[in-house]
C-alpha positions in Angstrom: 61.8 -115.8 152.1 61.5 -114.4 155.5 59.5 -111.7 157.3 61.9 -108.9 158.3 59.5 -107.0 160.6 55.8 -106.6 161.3 53.8 -103.8 162.9 50.5 -104.9 164.5 47.7 -102.7 165.6 44.4 -103.9 167.2 44.8 -107.5 166.0 43.0 -109.7 168.5 44.6 -108.9 171.9 47.7 -107.2 170.4 47.0 -103.4 170.7 50.3 -102.1 169.4 53.3 -104.2 168.6 56.4 -103.6 166.4 58.6 -106.6 166.0 61.9 -107.1 164.1 62.8 -110.7 163.3 66.2 -112.4 162.9 66.8 -114.0 159.5 67.8 -117.3 161.0 65.5 -118.0 164.0 63.2 -116.4 166.5 61.7 -117.6 169.8 58.4 -116.5 171.1 57.8 -117.1 174.8 55.4 -115.9 177.5 52.6 -116.9 179.7 49.3 -118.3 178.5 47.0 -115.8 176.8 49.8 -113.2 176.2 49.5 -113.2 172.4 52.1 -115.6 171.1 49.7 -117.4 168.8 48.2 -114.0 167.7 51.7 -112.9 166.6 52.0 -116.1 164.5 48.5 -115.6 163.1 49.3 -111.9 162.2 52.3 -113.1 160.3 50.2 -115.7 158.5 47.6 -113.1 157.7 50.2 -110.7 156.4 51.5 -113.3 154.0 48.2 -115.0 153.0 45.5 -112.3 153.5 43.5 -114.8 155.6 43.5 -116.4 159.0 44.3 -120.0 159.8 41.9 -119.7 162.8 38.8 -117.8 161.7 37.0 -117.3 158.4 35.6 -113.8 159.3 38.2 -111.1 159.6 35.8 -109.0 161.6 36.4 -111.3 164.6 40.2 -110.6 164.3 39.8 -106.9 165.0 40.2 -106.1 168.7 36.8 -106.0 170.3 37.0 -102.4 171.4 38.3 -101.0 168.1 36.9 -100.4 164.6 40.0 -101.2 162.5 43.1 -103.3 162.6 46.4 -102.7 160.7 49.2 -105.1 159.8 52.3 -103.8 158.1 55.4 -105.8 157.3 58.5 -106.2 155.2 59.2 -109.5 153.5 62.5 -110.4 152.0 62.2 -112.7 149.0 65.5 -113.4 147.2 67.0 -110.1 148.5 64.0 -108.2 147.2 62.2 -106.3 149.9 58.4 -106.1 149.6 56.3 -104.0 151.9 52.8 -105.3 152.6 50.0 -103.4 154.4 46.6 -104.9 155.3 43.9 -102.8 156.9 40.8 -104.5 158.3 37.6 -102.5 159.0 34.5 -103.7 160.9 32.4 -102.2 158.1 33.4 -105.2 155.9 36.3 -103.6 154.2 39.7 -105.2 153.7 42.4 -103.2 152.0 45.7 -104.7 150.9 48.6 -102.7 149.6 
């Protein structure tokens, strides 16, 4: 199984990111506080519908926004599955 791509909107400090991943390996690099761990957390959230850092998803939504969206394609045994998670500060979580 591997994540083919992910679209991230208003997830912590990631306002708008669209990332395509290599099947074999990927490297995230950057300065401190640029969002590397937030990318890893968004992938984890897409696959598990929960965070490894925070129990409340309301804290995951960017402070200035009302909703957060994660969309991704996961390849499992050559079967592509599209997952979309929408988080809303009004205590709504939608998973498609």
